[in-house]
CHARMM internal coordinates of N, CA and C (Angstrom, degrees):
IC EDIT
DIST 1 N 1 CA 1.4763
DIST 1 CA 1 C 1.5270
ANGL 1 N 1 CA 1 C 108.08
DIST 1 C 2 N 1.2973
ANGL 1 CA 1 C 2 N 116.13
DIHE 1 N 1 CA 1 C 2 N 131.36
DIST 2 N 2 CA 1.4554
ANGL 1 C 2 N 2 CA 116.74
DIHE 1 CA 1 C 2 N 2 CA 177.88
DIST 2 CA 2 C 1.5577
ANGL 2 N 2 CA 2 C 112.44
DIHE 1 C 2 N 2 CA 2 C -70.48
DIST 2 C 3 N 1.3164
ANGL 2 CA 2 C 3 N 114.17
DIHE 2 N 2 CA 2 C 3 N 151.68
DIST 3 N 3 CA 1.4245
ANGL 2 C 3 N 3 CA 123.07
DIHE 2 CA 2 C 3 N 3 CA 177.37
DIST 3 CA 3 C 1.5382
ANGL 3 N 3 CA 3 C 113.88
DIHE 2 C 3 N 3 CA 3 C 65.58
DIST 3 C 4 N 1.3150
ANGL 3 CA 3 C 4 N 114.27
DIHE 3 N 3 CA 3 C 4 N 21.58
DIST 4 N 4 CA 1.4937
ANGL 3 C 4 N 4 CA 116.06
DIHE 3 CA 3 C 4 N 4 CA 176.59
DIST 4 CA 4 C 1.5095
ANGL 4 N 4 CA 4 C 108.20
DIHE 3 C 4 N 4 CA 4 C -85.33
DIST 4 C 5 N 1.2985
ANGL 4 CA 4 C 5 N 120.53
DIHE 4 N 4 CA 4 C 5 N -47.40
DIST 5 N 5 CA 1.4096
ANGL 4 C 5 N 5 CA 124.45
DIHE 4 CA 4 C 5 N 5 CA -179.20
DIST 5 CA 5 C 1.5249
ANGL 5 N 5 CA 5 C 108.42
DIHE 4 C 5 N 5 CA 5 C -108.19
DIST 5 C 6 N 1.2865
ANGL 5 CA 5 C 6 N 120.82
DIHE 5 N 5 CA 5 C 6 N 104.50
DIST 6 N 6 CA 1.4929
ANGL 5 C 6 N 6 CA 123.83
DIHE 5 CA 5 C 6 N 6 CA -178.82
DIST 6 CA 6 C 1.5195
ANGL 6 N 6 CA 6 C 106.30
DIHE 5 C 6 N 6 CA 6 C -124.79
DIST 6 C 7 N 1.3332
ANGL 6 CA 6 C 7 N 116.78
DIHE 6 N 6 CA 6 C 7 N 132.67
DIST 7 N 7 CA 1.4660
ANGL 6 C 7 N 7 CA 122.17
DIHE 6 CA 6 C 7 N 7 CA -179.79
DIST 7 CA 7 C 1.5663
ANGL 7 N 7 CA 7 C 106.59
DIHE 6 C 7 N 7 CA 7 C -142.92
DIST 7 C 8 N 1.2916
ANGL 7 CA 7 C 8 N 115.57
DIHE 7 N 7 CA 7 C 8 N 165.19
DIST 8 N 8 CA 1.4377
ANGL 7 C 8 N 8 CA 121.47
DIHE 7 CA 7 C 8 N 8 CA 173.78
DIST 8 CA 8 C 1.4790
ANGL 8 N 8 CA 8 C 109.86
DIHE 7 C 8 N 8 CA 8 C -70.42
DIST 8 C 9 N 1.3370
ANGL 8 CA 8 C 9 N 114.05
DIHE 8 N 8 CA 8 C 9 N 170.95
DIST 9 N 9 CA 1.5153
ANGL 8 C 9 N 9 CA 117.89
DIHE 8 CA 8 C 9 N 9 CA 179.43
DIST 9 CA 9 C 1.5010
ANGL 9 N 9 CA 9 C 110.20
DIHE 8 C 9 N 9 CA 9 C -65.77
DIST 9 C 10 N 1.3789
ANGL 9 CA 9 C 10 N 118.03
DIHE 9 N 9 CA 9 C 10 N -44.10
DIST 10 N 10 CA 1.4173
ANGL 9 C 10 N 10 CA 117.78
DIHE 9 CA 9 C 10 N 10 CA 177.79
DIST 10 CA 10 C 1.5227
ANGL 10 N 10 CA 10 C 115.40
DIHE 9 C 10 N 10 CA 10 C -61.34
DIST 10 C 11 N 1.3692
ANGL 10 CA 10 C 11 N 111.42
DIHE 10 N 10 CA 10 C 11 N -40.82
DIST 11 N 11 CA 1.4802
ANGL 10 C 11 N 11 CA 114.63
DIHE 10 CA 10 C 11 N 11 CA -179.01
DIST 11 CA 11 C 1.5609
ANGL 11 N 11 CA 11 C 112.03
DIHE 10 C 11 N 11 CA 11 C -63.35
DIST 11 C 12 N 1.2854
ANGL 11 CA 11 C 12 N 118.67
DIHE 11 N 11 CA 11 C 12 N -34.98
DIST 12 N 12 CA 1.4936
ANGL 11 C 12 N 12 CA 124.89
DIHE 11 CA 11 C 12 N 12 CA 176.75
DIST 12 CA 12 C 1.5297
ANGL 12 N 12 CA 12 C 107.05
DIHE 11 C 12 N 12 CA 12 C -65.79
DIST 12 C 13 N 1.2934
ANGL 12 CA 12 C 13 N 120.61
DIHE 12 N 12 CA 12 C 13 N -45.43
DIST 13 N 13 CA 1.4358
ANGL 12 C 13 N 13 CA 122.85
DIHE 12 CA 12 C 13 N 13 CA 178.12
DIST 13 CA 13 C 1.5324
ANGL 13 N 13 CA 13 C 112.67
DIHE 12 C 13 N 13 CA 13 C -61.90
DIST 13 C 14 N 1.3332
ANGL 13 CA 13 C 14 N 116.13
DIHE 13 N 13 CA 13 C 14 N -41.71
DIST 14 N 14 CA 1.5090
ANGL 13 C 14 N 14 CA 119.07
DIHE 13 CA 13 C 14 N 14 CA 178.26
DIST 14 CA 14 C 1.5467
ANGL 14 N 14 CA 14 C 110.25
DIHE 13 C 14 N 14 CA 14 C -63.65
DIST 14 C 15 N 1.2667
ANGL 14 CA 14 C 15 N 116.18
DIHE 14 N 14 CA 14 C 15 N -21.33
DIST 15 N 15 CA 1.5446
ANGL 14 C 15 N 15 CA 118.30
DIHE 14 CA 14 C 15 N 15 CA -175.56
DIST 15 CA 15 C 1.4999
ANGL 15 N 15 CA 15 C 106.59
DIHE 14 C 15 N 15 CA 15 C -97.77
DIST 15 C 16 N 1.3179
ANGL 15 CA 15 C 16 N 122.19
DIHE 15 N 15 CA 15 C 16 N 1.30
DIST 16 N 16 CA 1.4516
ANGL 15 C 16 N 16 CA 125.85
DIHE 15 CA 15 C 16 N 16 CA 172.27
DIST 16 CA 16 C 1.5335
ANGL 16 N 16 CA 16 C 110.97
DIHE 15 C 16 N 16 CA 16 C 90.72
DIST 16 C 17 N 1.3328
ANGL 16 CA 16 C 17 N 118.40
DIHE 16 N 16 CA 16 C 17 N 26.20
DIST 17 N 17 CA 1.4104
ANGL 16 C 17 N 17 CA 122.27
DIHE 16 CA 16 C 17 N 17 CA 175.89
DIST 17 CA 17 C 1.4670
ANGL 17 N 17 CA 17 C 112.21
DIHE 16 C 17 N 17 CA 17 C -118.35
DIST 17 C 18 N 1.3787
ANGL 17 CA 17 C 18 N 116.19
DIHE 17 N 17 CA 17 C 18 N 157.60
DIST 18 N 18 CA 1.5020
ANGL 17 C 18 N 18 CA 118.66
DIHE 17 CA 17 C 18 N 18 CA -177.85
DIST 18 CA 18 C 1.6022
ANGL 18 N 18 CA 18 C 104.46
DIHE 17 C 18 N 18 CA 18 C -125.54
DIST 18 C 19 N 1.2666
ANGL 18 CA 18 C 19 N 114.78
DIHE 18 N 18 CA 18 C 19 N 135.25
DIST 19 N 19 CA 1.5335
ANGL 18 C 19 N 19 CA 118.28
DIHE 18 CA 18 C 19 N 19 CA 174.78
DIST 19 CA 19 C 1.5113
ANGL 19 N 19 CA 19 C 105.58
DIHE 18 C 19 N 19 CA 19 C -69.48
DIST 19 C 20 N 1.3127
ANGL 19 CA 19 C 20 N 115.19
DIHE 19 N 19 CA 19 C 20 N 137.67
DIST 20 N 20 CA 1.5097
ANGL 19 C 20 N 20 CA 121.10
DIHE 19 CA 19 C 20 N 20 CA 179.24
DIST 20 CA 20 C 1.4704
ANGL 20 N 20 CA 20 C 108.00
DIHE 19 C 20 N 20 CA 20 C -72.18
DIST 20 C 21 N 1.3766
ANGL 20 CA 20 C 21 N 110.09
DIHE 20 N 20 CA 20 C 21 N 146.26
DIST 21 N 21 CA 1.4685
ANGL 20 C 21 N 21 CA 118.37
DIHE 20 CA 20 C 21 N 21 CA 179.41
DIST 21 CA 21 C 1.5221
ANGL 21 N 21 CA 21 C 111.39
DIHE 20 C 21 N 21 CA 21 C -58.34
DIST 21 C 22 N 1.3062
ANGL 21 CA 21 C 22 N 120.89
DIHE 21 N 21 CA 21 C 22 N 137.53
DIST 22 N 22 CA 1.4116
ANGL 21 C 22 N 22 CA 124.96
DIHE 21 CA 21 C 22 N 22 CA 178.57
DIST 22 CA 22 C 1.4195
ANGL 22 N 22 CA 22 C 118.68
DIHE 21 C 22 N 22 CA 22 C 88.04
DIST 22 C 23 N 1.3138
ANGL 22 CA 22 C 23 N 117.59
DIHE 22 N 22 CA 22 C 23 N -9.26
DIST 23 N 23 CA 1.5276
ANGL 22 C 23 N 23 CA 119.66
DIHE 22 CA 22 C 23 N 23 CA 179.92
DIST 23 CA 23 C 1.4992
ANGL 23 N 23 CA 23 C 111.11
DIHE 22 C 23 N 23 CA 23 C -73.96
DIST 23 C 24 N 1.3154
ANGL 23 CA 23 C 24 N 115.03
DIHE 23 N 23 CA 23 C 24 N 141.66
DIST 24 N 24 CA 1.4666
ANGL 23 C 24 N 24 CA 122.56
DIHE 23 CA 23 C 24 N 24 CA 179.83
DIST 24 CA 24 C 1.5169
ANGL 24 N 24 CA 24 C 108.52
DIHE 23 C 24 N 24 CA 24 C -95.83
DIST 24 C 25 N 1.2824
ANGL 24 CA 24 C 25 N 116.95
DIHE 24 N 24 CA 24 C 25 N 142.57
DIST 25 N 25 CA 1.4729
ANGL 24 C 25 N 25 CA 122.95
DIHE 24 CA 24 C 25 N 25 CA 175.14
DIST 25 CA 25 C 1.5042
ANGL 25 N 25 CA 25 C 113.74
DIHE 24 C 25 N 25 CA 25 C -73.33
DIST 25 C 26 N 1.2806
ANGL 25 CA 25 C 26 N 117.49
DIHE 25 N 25 CA 25 C 26 N 152.06
DIST 26 N 26 CA 1.4621
ANGL 25 C 26 N 26 CA 123.30
DIHE 25 CA 25 C 26 N 26 CA 176.95
DIST 26 CA 26 C 1.5475
ANGL 26 N 26 CA 26 C 104.05
DIHE 25 C 26 N 26 CA 26 C -96.63
DIST 26 C 27 N 1.2671
ANGL 26 CA 26 C 27 N 115.41
DIHE 26 N 26 CA 26 C 27 N 125.87
DIST 27 N 27 CA 1.4872
ANGL 26 C 27 N 27 CA 117.97
DIHE 26 CA 26 C 27 N 27 CA -177.30
DIST 27 CA 27 C 1.5359
ANGL 27 N 27 CA 27 C 106.78
DIHE 26 C 27 N 27 CA 27 C -92.37
DIST 27 C 28 N 1.3158
ANGL 27 CA 27 C 28 N 116.23
DIHE 27 N 27 CA 27 C 28 N 134.42
DIST 28 N 28 CA 1.4837
ANGL 27 C 28 N 28 CA 123.24
DIHE 27 CA 27 C 28 N 28 CA 179.88
DIST 28 CA 28 C 1.4912
ANGL 28 N 28 CA 28 C 109.73
DIHE 27 C 28 N 28 CA 28 C -131.25
DIST 28 C 29 N 1.3213
ANGL 28 CA 28 C 29 N 121.33
DIHE 28 N 28 CA 28 C 29 N 147.61
DIST 29 N 29 CA 1.4265
ANGL 28 C 29 N 29 CA 124.10
DIHE 28 CA 28 C 29 N 29 CA 178.56
DIST 29 CA 29 C 1.5823
ANGL 29 N 29 CA 29 C 108.44
DIHE 28 C 29 N 29 CA 29 C -71.69
DIST 29 C 30 N 1.3374
ANGL 29 CA 29 C 30 N 115.21
DIHE 29 N 29 CA 29 C 30 N 141.65
DIST 30 N 30 CA 1.4804
ANGL 29 C 30 N 30 CA 121.62
DIHE 29 CA 29 C 30 N 30 CA 177.26
DIST 30 CA 30 C 1.4930
ANGL 30 N 30 CA 30 C 109.49
DIHE 29 C 30 N 30 CA 30 C -134.86
DIST 30 C 31 N 1.2711
ANGL 30 CA 30 C 31 N 116.34
DIHE 30 N 30 CA 30 C 31 N 138.58
DIST 31 N 31 CA 1.5031
ANGL 30 C 31 N 31 CA 122.91
DIHE 30 CA 30 C 31 N 31 CA 174.26
DIST 31 CA 31 C 1.4876
ANGL 31 N 31 CA 31 C 109.85
DIHE 30 C 31 N 31 CA 31 C -101.19
DIST 31 C 32 N 1.3045
ANGL 31 CA 31 C 32 N 114.76
DIHE 31 N 31 CA 31 C 32 N 119.97
DIST 32 N 32 CA 1.5133
ANGL 31 C 32 N 32 CA 120.88
DIHE 31 CA 31 C 32 N 32 CA 177.85
DIST 32 CA 32 C 1.5037
ANGL 32 N 32 CA 32 C 109.11
DIHE 31 C 32 N 32 CA 32 C -100.29
DIST 32 C 33 N 1.3340
ANGL 32 CA 32 C 33 N 119.62
DIHE 32 N 32 CA 32 C 33 N 131.19
DIST 33 N 33 CA 1.4327
ANGL 32 C 33 N 33 CA 124.12
DIHE 32 CA 32 C 33 N 33 CA 179.27
DIST 33 CA 33 C 1.5505
ANGL 33 N 33 CA 33 C 104.93
DIHE 32 C 33 N 33 CA 33 C -101.83
DIST 33 C 34 N 1.3522
ANGL 33 CA 33 C 34 N 116.83
DIHE 33 N 33 CA 33 C 34 N 124.71
DIST 34 N 34 CA 1.4214
ANGL 33 C 34 N 34 CA 122.67
DIHE 33 CA 33 C 34 N 34 CA -177.38
DIST 34 CA 34 C 1.4707
ANGL 34 N 34 CA 34 C 110.16
DIHE 33 C 34 N 34 CA 34 C -123.58
DIST 34 C 35 N 1.2839
ANGL 34 CA 34 C 35 N 118.69
DIHE 34 N 34 CA 34 C 35 N 127.77
DIST 35 N 35 CA 1.5237
ANGL 34 C 35 N 35 CA 124.41
DIHE 34 CA 34 C 35 N 35 CA 175.26
DIST 35 CA 35 C 1.4856
ANGL 35 N 35 CA 35 C 107.26
DIHE 34 C 35 N 35 CA 35 C -101.03
DIST 35 C 36 N 1.2980
ANGL 35 CA 35 C 36 N 113.54
DIHE 35 N 35 CA 35 C 36 N 129.39
DIST 36 N 36 CA 1.5058
ANGL 35 C 36 N 36 CA 120.39
DIHE 35 CA 35 C 36 N 36 CA -177.57
DIST 36 CA 36 C 1.5203
ANGL 36 N 36 CA 36 C 108.10
DIHE 35 C 36 N 36 CA 36 C -132.60
DIST 36 C 37 N 1.3213
ANGL 36 CA 36 C 37 N 117.75
DIHE 36 N 36 CA 36 C 37 N 133.69
DIST 37 N 37 CA 1.4414
ANGL 36 C 37 N 37 CA 120.68
DIHE 36 CA 36 C 37 N 37 CA 177.85
DIST 37 CA 37 C 1.5192
ANGL 37 N 37 CA 37 C 110.43
DIHE 36 C 37 N 37 CA 37 C -90.44
DIST 37 C 38 N 1.2894
ANGL 37 CA 37 C 38 N 116.05
DIHE 37 N 37 CA 37 C 38 N 130.85
DIST 38 N 38 CA 1.4679
ANGL 37 C 38 N 38 CA 120.54
DIHE 37 CA 37 C 38 N 38 CA 179.36
DIST 38 CA 38 C 1.5494
ANGL 38 N 38 CA 38 C 104.56
DIHE 37 C 38 N 38 CA 38 C -76.51
DIST 38 C 39 N 1.3016
ANGL 38 CA 38 C 39 N 118.08
DIHE 38 N 38 CA 38 C 39 N 127.82
DIST 39 N 39 CA 1.4738
ANGL 38 C 39 N 39 CA 121.40
DIHE 38 CA 38 C 39 N 39 CA -177.91
DIST 39 CA 39 C 1.5393
ANGL 39 N 39 CA 39 C 113.58
DIHE 38 C 39 N 39 CA 39 C -75.24
DIST 39 C 40 N 1.3161
ANGL 39 CA 39 C 40 N 115.98
DIHE 39 N 39 CA 39 C 40 N -24.24
DIST 40 N 40 CA 1.4992
ANGL 39 C 40 N 40 CA 118.00
DIHE 39 CA 39 C 40 N 40 CA 178.78
DIST 40 CA 40 C 1.4470
ANGL 40 N 40 CA 40 C 112.51
DIHE 39 C 40 N 40 CA 40 C -80.52
DIST 40 C 41 N 1.3247
ANGL 40 CA 40 C 41 N 120.68
DIHE 40 N 40 CA 40 C 41 N -44.84
DIST 41 N 41 CA 1.4720
ANGL 40 C 41 N 41 CA 125.95
DIHE 40 CA 40 C 41 N 41 CA -175.69
DIST 41 CA 41 C 1.5459
ANGL 41 N 41 CA 41 C 111.86
DIHE 40 C 41 N 41 CA 41 C -99.76
DIST 41 C 42 N 1.2466
ANGL 41 CA 41 C 42 N 119.05
DIHE 41 N 41 CA 41 C 42 N -23.37
DIST 42 N 42 CA 1.5037
ANGL 41 C 42 N 42 CA 122.74
DIHE 41 CA 41 C 42 N 42 CA -178.63
DIST 42 CA 42 C 1.5267
ANGL 42 N 42 CA 42 C 112.33
DIHE 41 C 42 N 42 CA 42 C 80.43
DIST 42 C 43 N 1.2724
ANGL 42 CA 42 C 43 N 117.72
DIHE 42 N 42 CA 42 C 43 N 7.13
DIST 43 N 43 CA 1.4534
ANGL 42 C 43 N 43 CA 124.96
DIHE 42 CA 42 C 43 N 43 CA 178.41
DIST 43 CA 43 C 1.5029
ANGL 43 N 43 CA 43 C 109.60
DIHE 42 C 43 N 43 CA 43 C -79.13
DIST 43 C 44 N 1.3379
ANGL 43 CA 43 C 44 N 118.82
DIHE 43 N 43 CA 43 C 44 N 147.59
DIST 44 N 44 CA 1.4437
ANGL 43 C 44 N 44 CA 124.31
DIHE 43 CA 43 C 44 N 44 CA 175.84
DIST 44 CA 44 C 1.5392
ANGL 44 N 44 CA 44 C 109.82
DIHE 43 C 44 N 44 CA 44 C -95.10
DIST 44 C 45 N 1.2529
ANGL 44 CA 44 C 45 N 115.44
DIHE 44 N 44 CA 44 C 45 N 123.49
DIST 45 N 45 CA 1.4403
ANGL 44 C 45 N 45 CA 125.23
DIHE 44 CA 44 C 45 N 45 CA -177.93
DIST 45 CA 45 C 1.5069
ANGL 45 N 45 CA 45 C 108.67
DIHE 44 C 45 N 45 CA 45 C -105.05
DIST 45 C 46 N 1.3312
ANGL 45 CA 45 C 46 N 122.01
DIHE 45 N 45 CA 45 C 46 N 130.75
DIST 46 N 46 CA 1.4214
ANGL 45 C 46 N 46 CA 126.41
DIHE 45 CA 45 C 46 N 46 CA 176.89
DIST 46 CA 46 C 1.4890
ANGL 46 N 46 CA 46 C 109.01
DIHE 45 C 46 N 46 CA 46 C -104.29
DIST 46 C 47 N 1.3308
ANGL 46 CA 46 C 47 N 116.60
DIHE 46 N 46 CA 46 C 47 N 125.93
DIST 47 N 47 CA 1.5027
ANGL 46 C 47 N 47 CA 122.82
DIHE 46 CA 46 C 47 N 47 CA 176.37
DIST 47 CA 47 C 1.4255
ANGL 47 N 47 CA 47 C 108.45
DIHE 46 C 47 N 47 CA 47 C -123.09
DIST 47 C 48 N 1.3814
ANGL 47 CA 47 C 48 N 113.88
DIHE 47 N 47 CA 47 C 48 N 148.21
DIST 48 N 48 CA 1.4649
ANGL 47 C 48 N 48 CA 123.36
DIHE 47 CA 47 C 48 N 48 CA 176.44
DIST 48 CA 48 C 1.5040
ANGL 48 N 48 CA 48 C 107.85
DIHE 47 C 48 N 48 CA 48 C -111.56
DIST 48 C 49 N 1.2884
ANGL 48 CA 48 C 49 N 119.24
DIHE 48 N 48 CA 48 C 49 N 122.43
DIST 49 N 49 CA 1.3978
ANGL 48 C 49 N 49 CA 128.17
DIHE 48 CA 48 C 49 N 49 CA 178.11
DIST 49 CA 49 C 1.4906
ANGL 49 N 49 CA 49 C 113.08
DIHE 48 C 49 N 49 CA 49 C -108.72
DIST 49 C 50 N 1.3418
ANGL 49 CA 49 C 50 N 117.28
DIHE 49 N 49 CA 49 C 50 N 138.41
DIST 50 N 50 CA 1.4362
ANGL 49 C 50 N 50 CA 119.72
DIHE 49 CA 49 C 50 N 50 CA 176.90
DIST 50 CA 50 C 1.5465
ANGL 50 N 50 CA 50 C 109.95
DIHE 49 C 50 N 50 CA 50 C -98.91
DIST 50 C 51 N 1.2910
ANGL 50 CA 50 C 51 N 113.22
DIHE 50 N 50 CA 50 C 51 N 132.74
DIST 51 N 51 CA 1.4027
ANGL 50 C 51 N 51 CA 120.32
DIHE 50 CA 50 C 51 N 51 CA -177.70
DIST 51 CA 51 C 1.5810
ANGL 51 N 51 CA 51 C 109.97
DIHE 50 C 51 N 51 CA 51 C -141.71
DIST 51 C 52 N 1.3582
ANGL 51 CA 51 C 52 N 118.22
DIHE 51 N 51 CA 51 C 52 N -168.98
DIST 52 N 52 CA 1.4088
ANGL 51 C 52 N 52 CA 124.18
DIHE 51 CA 51 C 52 N 52 CA 174.90
DIST 52 CA 52 C 1.5464
ANGL 52 N 52 CA 52 C 113.42
DIHE 51 C 52 N 52 CA 52 C -123.33
DIST 52 C 53 N 1.2957
ANGL 52 CA 52 C 53 N 116.10
DIHE 52 N 52 CA 52 C 53 N 149.29
DIST 53 N 53 CA 1.4291
ANGL 52 C 53 N 53 CA 119.61
DIHE 52 CA 52 C 53 N 53 CA 175.88
DIST 53 CA 53 C 1.5062
ANGL 53 N 53 CA 53 C 108.97
DIHE 52 C 53 N 53 CA 53 C -125.18
DIST 53 C 54 N 1.3421
ANGL 53 CA 53 C 54 N 118.29
DIHE 53 N 53 CA 53 C 54 N 154.89
DIST 54 N 54 CA 1.4835
ANGL 53 C 54 N 54 CA 124.67
DIHE 53 CA 53 C 54 N 54 CA -179.75
DIST 54 CA 54 C 1.5239
ANGL 54 N 54 CA 54 C 109.62
DIHE 53 C 54 N 54 CA 54 C -109.12
DIST 54 C 55 N 1.2707
ANGL 54 CA 54 C 55 N 119.14
DIHE 54 N 54 CA 54 C 55 N 123.42
DIST 55 N 55 CA 1.4831
ANGL 54 C 55 N 55 CA 121.93
DIHE 54 CA 54 C 55 N 55 CA 178.49
DIST 55 CA 55 C 1.5092
ANGL 55 N 55 CA 55 C 106.98
DIHE 54 C 55 N 55 CA 55 C -129.11
DIST 55 C 56 N 1.3626
ANGL 55 CA 55 C 56 N 111.83
DIHE 55 N 55 CA 55 C 56 N 164.94
DIST 56 N 56 CA 1.4363
ANGL 55 C 56 N 56 CA 120.68
DIHE 55 CA 55 C 56 N 56 CA -179.91
DIST 56 CA 56 C 1.5553
ANGL 56 N 56 CA 56 C 108.27
DIHE 55 C 56 N 56 CA 56 C -131.29
DIST 56 C 57 N 1.3382
ANGL 56 CA 56 C 57 N 116.87
DIHE 56 N 56 CA 56 C 57 N 139.95
DIST 57 N 57 CA 1.4088
ANGL 56 C 57 N 57 CA 124.49
DIHE 56 CA 56 C 57 N 57 CA 178.73
DIST 57 CA 57 C 1.5477
ANGL 57 N 57 CA 57 C 115.25
DIHE 56 C 57 N 57 CA 57 C -80.28
DIST 57 C 58 N 1.2608
ANGL 57 CA 57 C 58 N 119.84
DIHE 57 N 57 CA 57 C 58 N 156.42
DIST 58 N 58 CA 1.4521
ANGL 57 C 58 N 58 CA 119.51
DIHE 57 CA 57 C 58 N 58 CA 178.70
DIST 58 CA 58 C 1.5466
ANGL 58 N 58 CA 58 C 115.52
DIHE 57 C 58 N 58 CA 58 C -55.41
DIST 58 C 59 N 1.3494
ANGL 58 CA 58 C 59 N 114.92
DIHE 58 N 58 CA 58 C 59 N -31.55
DIST 59 N 59 CA 1.4798
ANGL 58 C 59 N 59 CA 118.79
DIHE 58 CA 58 C 59 N 59 CA 177.11
DIST 59 CA 59 C 1.5575
ANGL 59 N 59 CA 59 C 114.76
DIHE 58 C 59 N 59 CA 59 C -71.52
DIST 59 C 60 N 1.3276
ANGL 59 CA 59 C 60 N 114.77
DIHE 59 N 59 CA 59 C 60 N -7.36
DIST 60 N 60 CA 1.4773
ANGL 59 C 60 N 60 CA 117.10
DIHE 59 CA 59 C 60 N 60 CA 177.90
DIST 60 CA 60 C 1.5060
ANGL 60 N 60 CA 60 C 114.63
DIHE 59 C 60 N 60 CA 60 C -99.19
DIST 60 C 61 N 1.3011
ANGL 60 CA 60 C 61 N 118.77
DIHE 60 N 60 CA 60 C 61 N -0.25
DIST 61 N 61 CA 1.4706
ANGL 60 C 61 N 61 CA 125.24
DIHE 60 CA 60 C 61 N 61 CA -176.14
DIST 61 CA 61 C 1.5226
ANGL 61 N 61 CA 61 C 110.36
DIHE 60 C 61 N 61 CA 61 C -115.70
DIST 61 C 62 N 1.3496
ANGL 61 CA 61 C 62 N 115.09
DIHE 61 N 61 CA 61 C 62 N 162.90
DIST 62 N 62 CA 1.4762
ANGL 61 C 62 N 62 CA 123.27
DIHE 61 CA 61 C 62 N 62 CA 171.40
DIST 62 CA 62 C 1.5256
ANGL 62 N 62 CA 62 C 105.82
DIHE 61 C 62 N 62 CA 62 C -139.62
DIST 62 C 63 N 1.3610
ANGL 62 CA 62 C 63 N 114.73
DIHE 62 N 62 CA 62 C 63 N 157.05
DIST 63 N 63 CA 1.4330
ANGL 62 C 63 N 63 CA 117.47
DIHE 62 CA 62 C 63 N 63 CA 177.19
DIST 63 CA 63 C 1.5305
ANGL 63 N 63 CA 63 C 113.03
DIHE 62 C 63 N 63 CA 63 C -68.18
DIST 63 C 64 N 1.2522
ANGL 63 CA 63 C 64 N 114.31
DIHE 63 N 63 CA 63 C 64 N 140.41
DIST 64 N 64 CA 1.4875
ANGL 63 C 64 N 64 CA 119.18
DIHE 63 CA 63 C 64 N 64 CA -172.84
DIST 64 CA 64 C 1.5737
ANGL 64 N 64 CA 64 C 108.34
DIHE 63 C 64 N 64 CA 64 C -82.52
END
COOR INIT
IC SEED 1 N 1 CA 1 C
IC BUILD
């Protein structure tokens, strides 16, 4: 089934797979949580930022 196992490029490499040449990444939304210290008050502020991540499906990789 397509899109069942999706991981980042580095995660596929760590598992012993290589993304096939010419394959395009699937873009997914990612929420990043960032803690920032306020220099005036010293309080820690937590912010959520929306970004994108790039993942590859199992059908786009081969064993290295």
